[in-house]
C-alpha positions in Angstrom: 9.5 -14.4 -9.6 11.0 -12.2 -12.2 11.3 -8.4 -10.6 12.6 -5.4 -12.1 13.5 -2.9 -9.2 13.5 1.3 -10.6 15.9 2.8 -8.2 18.8 2.2 -6.9 18.4 4.4 -3.5 17.8 3.1 0.2 14.5 1.5 -0.4 15.3 -0.1 -3.9 18.8 -1.5 -2.6 17.2 -2.8 0.5 14.4 -4.6 -1.6 17.0 -6.1 -4.5 19.0 -7.7 -1.1 16.2 -9.5 0.5 14.3 -10.8 -2.7 17.5 -12.0 -4.0 18.1 -14.0 -1.1 14.8 -15.4 -1.9 15.4 -16.9 -5.1 14.0 -14.1 -7.3 15.3 -12.9 -10.4 16.3 -9.3 -9.8 17.2 -6.6 -12.2 18.0 -3.0 -10.7 17.9 0.1 -12.8 19.3 3.1 -12.0 20.4 6.0 -13.8 23.5 6.7 -11.6 26.8 3.8 -12.5 27.9 4.6 -9.2 24.9 3.2 -7.4 25.1 0.1 -9.3 29.0 -0.3 -9.2 29.8 -3.9 -7.8 25.9 -4.7 -6.8 26.2 -7.4 -9.4 28.8 -9.7 -8.1 27.7 -8.7 -4.6 24.1 -9.7 -5.0 23.3 -11.8 -7.7 21.5 -9.6 -9.5 21.5 -7.8 -12.6 22.1 -4.2 -13.1 21.1 -1.6 -15.9 22.0 1.8 -16.6 19.5 4.5 -17.9 16.4 6.3 -16.9 13.9 4.1 -15.6 11.4 5.4 -17.4 12.7 4.8 -20.8 11.2 2.3 -23.0 14.4 1.1 -24.2 15.9 0.6 -21.1 12.8 -1.3 -19.7 13.4 -3.7 -22.2 16.8 -4.0 -21.7 15.7 -4.8 -18.4 13.5 -7.5 -19.4 10.3 -5.6 -18.6 8.6 -8.0 -21.0 8.4 -11.2 -19.2 8.8 -9.5 -15.6 6.2 -10.5 -12.8 5.9 -7.5 -11.0 7.7 -3.8 -11.1 9.0 -1.6 -7.9 8.9 1.7 -9.2 10.8 3.7 -6.4 13.0 6.2 -7.4 13.2 9.3 -6.0 11.0 11.1 -8.5 7.3 10.4 -8.3 6.7 11.4 -11.9 9.4 8.7 -13.3 7.9 6.2 -11.1 4.3 6.9 -12.6 5.5 7.4 -15.9 7.7 3.8 -15.8 4.1 2.0 -14.5 2.8 3.7 -17.8 4.8 2.2 -20.1 5.4 -1.2 -18.1 1.7 -1.7 -18.8 1.5 -0.1 -21.6 3.9 -1.9 -24.1 4.8 -4.9 -21.9 1.5 -5.8 -19.7 3.4 -6.6 -16.7 1.2 -8.2 -14.4 1.4 -5.8 -11.2 3.1 -2.7 -10.6 4.1 -0.5 -7.2 5.0 2.6 -7.3 6.3 4.8 -4.3 4.3 8.0 -4.9 5.3 11.0 -2.2 3.5 14.2 -3.1 0.0 14.8 -1.2 -1.2 16.3 -4.6 -1.2 13.1 -5.9 -2.4 10.7 -3.2 -5.4 13.3 -2.9 -6.5 11.8 -6.2 -6.6 8.3 -6.1 -9.0 8.0 -9.1 -5.8 8.8 -11.5 -4.2 5.2 -10.3 -6.1 3.1 -12.8 -5.5 1.1 -16.1 -7.0 4.1 -17.8 -4.9 6.7 -16.3 -1.8 6.1 -14.9 -1.7 2.1 -14.2 -0.5 1.6 -10.7 -1.5 -1.3 -8.7 -0.6 -0.1 -5.1 0.7 3.1 -4.4 3.4 2.8 -1.3 3.7 6.5 0.7 6.3 6.5 3.2 4.7 9.6 4.3 1.7 7.7 5.5 3.1 4.9 7.0 5.7 6.9 9.0 2.4 9.1 10.0 0.5 6.0 10.8 3.4 4.7 13.2 3.9 7.8 15.1 0.3 8.3 15.9 0.3 4.4 17.0 3.7 5.5 19.3 1.8 8.3 20.7 -1.6 6.4 21.5 0.9 4.0 23.8 3.2 5.7 25.7 6.5 3.5 26.1 6.1 1.5 23.5 9.0 1.0 21.2 6.9 -0.4 18.3 3.4 -0.8 17.3 2.2 -2.2 14.2 -1.3 -3.5 13.0 -3.1 -7.0 12.0 -6.0 -8.0 10.8 -7.3 -4.4 9.8 -6.2 -3.2 13.3 -8.3 -6.1 15.3 -4.9 -7.4 16.4 -1.3 -5.4 17.2 2.2 -6.7 18.1 3.7 -4.1 20.2 7.7 -3.7 21.4 8.5 -2.6 25.1 11.2 -2.3 27.5 10.8 -4.0 30.5 11.8 -1.7 33.7 12.7 -3.2 37.0 9.5 -2.9 39.4 6.8 -3.6 37.1 5.0 -6.4 37.8 5.8 -9.2 35.3 10.0 -8.8 35.8 11.7 -11.3 37.5 8.6 -13.5 36.8 7.8 -16.3 34.2 5.9 -15.7 31.0 3.0 -18.1 31.9 2.3 -16.2 34.9 0.8 -13.0 32.7 -2.0 -15.1 32.5 -2.4 -15.3 36.0 -1.9 -11.6 36.3 -4.2 -10.4 34.0 -7.1 -13.5 34.1 -9.6 -11.4 31.9 -7.5 -10.7 28.8 -5.6 -13.0 26.8 -2.2 -12.2 25.0 0.8 -14.2 24.2 4.7 -12.7 24.2 5.9 -13.9 20.6 9.9 -13.1 21.6 12.3 -11.3 23.9 15.0 -9.9 22.9 18.1 -9.6 25.4 21.3 -8.1 24.8 20.7 -8.4 21.1 19.6 -11.9 21.4 16.8 -13.4 20.1 14.7 -15.7 22.5 11.7 -17.5 21.7 10.0 -17.9 25.1 8.5 -20.7 26.8 6.1 -20.6 29.8 8.8 -21.2 31.9 11.2 -18.0 30.2 11.8 -15.7 33.2 11.3 -11.9 31.7 14.6 -9.6 33.2 14.7 -6.0 33.7 15.9 -4.3 30.2 14.1 -7.1 28.0 12.6 -6.0 24.8 9.4 -7.6 24.9 7.4 -8.5 21.6 3.8 -9.3 22.7 0.5 -9.9 20.2 -3.0 -9.1 21.6 -6.3 -7.8 20.6 -5.9 -4.3 20.6 -8.3 -3.1 23.1 -6.0 -5.8 25.7 -2.9 -4.0 24.6 -3.1 -1.1 27.8 -3.5 -4.1 30.1 -0.5 -5.7 28.9 1.8 -3.2 29.0 0.6 -2.2 32.3 2.4 -5.2 33.3 5.8 -4.6 31.8 6.7 -0.9 32.4 4.9 2.0 34.1 2.6 3.2 31.3 1.2 6.7 31.7 -1.9 8.2 30.2 -1.0 9.2 26.3 0.3 12.7 26.2 -2.0 15.8 24.8 0.9 18.2 24.2 3.3 17.6 21.2 6.0 19.2 19.7 7.1 18.6 15.7 10.1 19.5 14.1 10.0 20.2 10.1 7.3 21.1 8.2 7.9 18.7 4.8 5.9 16.1 3.8 5.7 14.1 7.0 5.5 16.8 9.6 2.7 18.4 7.6 1.1 15.2 7.3 1.3 14.3 10.6 0.1 17.8 12.2 -3.4 17.6 9.9 -3.9 14.0 11.4 -3.2 14.8 15.0 -5.6 18.0 14.5 -8.2 15.5 13.6 -7.5 13.8 17.4 -7.5 16.9 19.2 -3.6 17.3 20.3 -2.0 20.2 21.5 0.5 20.5 18.6 3.2 22.7 17.6 5.1 22.8 14.3 8.6 24.2 13.9 10.2 25.0 10.3 13.2 26.9 9.5 12.0 28.2 6.0 9.8 31.0 6.5 7.8 30.3 3.1 7.0 26.9 4.2 6.3 27.8 7.8 3.5 30.5 6.1 2.5 27.8 3.7 1.8 25.0 6.4 0.4 27.6 8.4 -2.6 28.7 5.9 -3.8 25.0 5.8 -3.6 24.0 9.5 -6.5 25.2 11.6 -5.4 24.2 15.4 -1.8 23.9 15.2 0.6 26.4 16.5 3.3 27.0 13.7 6.9 28.5 14.4 9.7 29.9 12.4 12.6 28.8 13.9 15.7 26.6 14.1 14.6 23.1 15.6 17.9 23.1 17.4 17.4 26.7 19.0 17.8 25.9 22.6 15.9 29.5 23.5 13.3 28.9 21.3 12.5 25.2 22.9 12.6 26.8 26.3 10.2 29.8 25.2 7.9 27.0 24.1 8.0 25.0 27.1 10.0 21.9 26.3 9.7 21.1 29.8 5.9 20.2 29.6 6.5 18.6 26.2 4.8 14.9 26.3 6.3 13.9 22.8 9.0 15.3 20.6 9.1 14.6 17.2 12.1 15.6 14.9 11.4 15.4 11.1 13.4 17.2 9.5 14.9 15.6 6.1 18.5 16.3 7.8 19.6 13.0 10.0 21.9 14.9 11.9 19.8 17.9 12.5 17.1 15.6 13.9 19.1 13.7 16.1 20.8 16.9 17.5 17.6 18.2 17.8 15.9 15.7 20.0 19.0 14.8 22.0 18.7 18.5 23.1 14.4 18.1 23.5 15.0 15.6 25.8 18.3 17.0 27.7 15.3 20.1 28.4 12.8 18.3 30.1 10.6 16.6 26.7 9.1 13.2 28.1 9.3 11.3 25.0 11.7 12.1 21.8 11.5 10.6 18.9 13.3 11.1 15.3 13.3 10.7 11.9 16.5 8.6 10.8 16.9 7.9 6.9 20.4 6.1 7.6 20.7 2.5 8.5 23.4 2.7 10.7 21.9 5.6 12.7 19.1 3.9 13.2 20.9 1.2 15.1 22.9 3.4 17.2 20.9 6.2 18.1 17.5 4.1 19.3 19.2 2.1 22.1 21.4 4.8 23.4 20.1 8.4 22.7 16.6 8.4 21.3 13.7 7.0 23.0 12.4 5.9 18.9 14.2 6.1 15.8 12.1 6.0 12.7 12.8 4.7 9.9 10.9 5.8 6.5 13.4 2.8 4.8 11.9 -0.1 6.9 8.7 1.3 7.2 8.2 1.2 3.0 10.0 -2.0 2.9 7.6 -4.0 5.6 4.7 -2.2 3.2 6.4 -3.6 -0.1 7.2 -7.0 1.1 3.3 -7.6 1.7 2.6 -7.6 -1.9 5.9 -9.3 -3.2 6.0 -12.4 -1.0 4.4 -15.7 -1.9 1.4 -17.5 -0.4 -1.9 -15.1 0.4 0.4 -12.4 2.5 -1.7 -9.6 3.8 0.7 -7.6 5.6 4.4 -7.6 6.5 6.1 -5.6 8.9 9.8 -5.1 9.7 10.5 -5.4 13.5 13.7 -4.6 15.2 15.6 -2.0 13.1 14.7 -5.0 10.2 16.2 -7.6 12.5 13.0 -9.8 12.7 9.9 -9.8 10.6 6.0 -10.2 11.2 3.4 -11.6 8.8 0.1 -11.9 8.5 -1.0 -14.8 6.4 -4.2 -16.5 5.5 -4.9 -20.4 5.2 -6.3 -21.9 2.4 -7.7 -25.2 1.2 -8.1 -28.5 3.6 -6.4 -31.3 5.6 -5.6 -32.7 2.1 -3.8 -30.5 0.4 -2.8 -27.6 2.9 0.4 -27.9 5.0 -1.4 -25.8 8.2 -4.9 -26.5 7.7 -6.4 -29.4 10.2 -3.7 -29.1 11.8 -2.9 -28.1 15.9 -0.7 -25.1 16.1 2.0 -27.8 17.8 1.9 -29.7 14.8 2.9 -27.4 12.3 6.6 -27.6 11.3 7.5 -24.2 11.9 11.2 -23.4 11.5 13.6 -22.7 14.1 12.7 -18.8 15.5 9.4 -18.7 14.1 6.1 -19.1 16.5 2.1 -17.8 15.6 1.1 -15.4 17.6 -2.5 -15.1 17.0 -5.4 -15.9 14.6 -8.4 -13.7 13.1 -11.3 -16.2 12.6 -14.2 -14.2 11.1 -14.3 -11.5 13.5 -13.0 -13.1 16.6 -9.3 -12.8 17.6 -7.7 -16.1 19.1 -4.5 -16.1 20.9 -2.4 -18.6 20.1 -1.7 -21.7 22.3 -0.9 -25.2 21.6 -4.4 -27.0 20.9 -5.9 -24.4 19.0 -6.4 -26.2 15.1 -6.1 -23.8 12.1 -8.8 -23.7 10.2 -9.2 -22.1 6.1 -9.6 -18.5 6.0 -7.8 -17.8 8.9 -5.6 -15.1 9.3 -2.3 -16.1 11.0 0.5 -13.9 12.4 3.8 -15.4 12.5 6.9 -13.8 14.3 10.0 -14.6 12.4 13.2 -14.1 14.6 15.6 -15.3 11.6 14.4 -14.1 8.1 16.3 -16.5 5.7 13.3 -18.9 7.1 10.5 -16.8 5.3 10.5 -19.2 2.1 9.9 -22.3 4.3 7.1 -19.8 6.0 5.7 -19.1 2.5 5.7 -22.7 1.6 3.3 -23.4 4.6 0.6 -21.1 3.5 0.9 -22.3 -0.3 -1.5 -24.8 -1.3 -0.4 -28.2 -2.7 -1.9 -30.9 -4.8 0.3 -33.2 -3.1 3.2 -33.3 -0.5 6.7 -35.6 -0.6 
C-alpha cells in the first residue's frame, strides 16, 4: 500500500515506523527539515521537506497514485486543507485527518466530499476521554478497550496477593465463576509475555489481560484484585481540550467533579460552559490548594495539562496527599514506560490511543478495531472473517486448527449479537468478529493474511 504521512510529530513518526516494517511504501512530509534528518535511511522511507498543504509538495510526495493519506500535522487547518487538495487534484481514495478543535468536531456535516473531504476523523481528545471513562468505571484496571461496539472488553489488571486467583491455575477461573465465561489472553511477568495455558499459575504482581462480555468484567476483576466501587469524587488538573471535554462528559454521569486551571481566562471560559463542575483557578502542583479541596477524599485524580513534567509532579503530589488513584497524561514515550510502573497508577498516552485508532483504517483485511496495549508493546485486533472453507484460512476451522503465529491468541468472537469466549472447539463462521491478542507485532502481517479471502492457497 502506498501511504503518504503528513507531519513528522510523535504520531506521524510512529506510524511511519510501524507501517514501514509491514512492507508499505511510505512517504513522510514535514516542513521541519530537522525532524526529517536521518529518517530516510533509518526507516527505509521517503521524506519530503515542505508544507503539507501545498499542491506541489503533495505531488512531489507521490499523491497522484497514493492509496491513503494520513494528515497528522499539529494544525487542524493544514490537515483539512491537505485532504481537500488530495481529493480535488489527485482523487486520493482514502483521507484520514487528525482534528483536535471541538469547534470543528461539533459540526461533522462539514466533513464530506462536497465540503471538506475527510473520510475518517481521528480526535485524540475523544479517544483519551473514552479511555479515562473506562478506567473510572473499572477501579484498579490498567487498561480497558472495547470491541464489537462495546459488547466485548479486554481488560488489563495487576494481580495482587490475597485475591482468589493468585497462586491458582488459569483453568480454575471457570471453577471460581461457573456462570461466567472469560479467557486470559496473556500474562506479563517481569516484562516477559506469557501466552497462558490452562495450567499456567497466576502469580502476585502479574499483569493479566483477560477478555469477557461487558457484563462479566466486574466479576472477573474480583477474582484478580480487590475491587472497590467506582469513585464519584474526581479532580481534573488542566482545562485544555482533554480536561474540558472530560469534565463535560463526567457531568452527564453525575460525578462530583472539580477542575483546576492555572490560566484565569481559560478557567473563566470553561466555568461558563460547565454546569455542575467546580472550576478552580490555581496551580495544579499547589499543595495547599489540593489539601483545601480535600484531596485525601478524592477517588480519582487526573493530571491533564499540556506539560508532562507538571502532570507527573502533580499526580505524585496528589498520591502522596492521599488521592486513591492517580492518572497522568504523558506524551513522551520514554516517560510513559518509566512512570506507570513506578509512580503513577495509569499513564495516559494520546499518541498510543491515536495510533491504535489509525491502524484500524490501514490494516489489510477487514479490520474493525486496533488497540495498542502495554504502552505499545502488544496489540489487540478485531477482524471480520469472510469467505467459506474453500477460500478462507479461518472460516470453517476450529480455533485449534488455525495457523496463528507464535505469541498470538484468539480471545473472543462476536457472532450476530452473541459473545462467544474462544475455546479450542469453536468453529469460525463467516461474518464472525474475531478478537486477537498479539504479543509480537512483527506477526501482524501474517494475521492480516489469515483474514484475507484468497482464490487459491499454495
